[in-house]
C-alpha angles and dihedrals in degrees: 000000000000091000091054093050091050092052090051092051093051093060096073135064122263123233091249092055090051092049091051091051091049090048091052092048091049092051091050091050091050089053099046107035096068089048091053092052090051092049090052090060091048090052091048091051093050090048091053090050089055091049089053089058091048092050092048091049091050089049090055091050089049091052091052092051098040134031113256137022117293129225126218093265091057093048090052092046091050089048091238089129135011126248090249091056090050090050091048089050091053092045091051092055092045088060093040101043093158093067123084119243120232096197117045125214 
């Protein structure tokens, strides 16, 4: 009878084993969560750089179809770009103030 009860108790996890597993998971989360936040900013920056190329390409197309260089408002009004793309274009050049803008506001 005692032997049978001991075998049943050995099948489960002890509280200490569970605490060790939770500790390991917590340490891994502490290591990876800040890195994920940083990577999110890198992805946003690369996305904005791609949008800059799109806006500049659309400005070139506008110049071919019309006389004169467009501004962001004209591109949005002509539905060449979206308002979100125009905002991302502005944000990109706010962060990179040393670079020259092709399309003015």
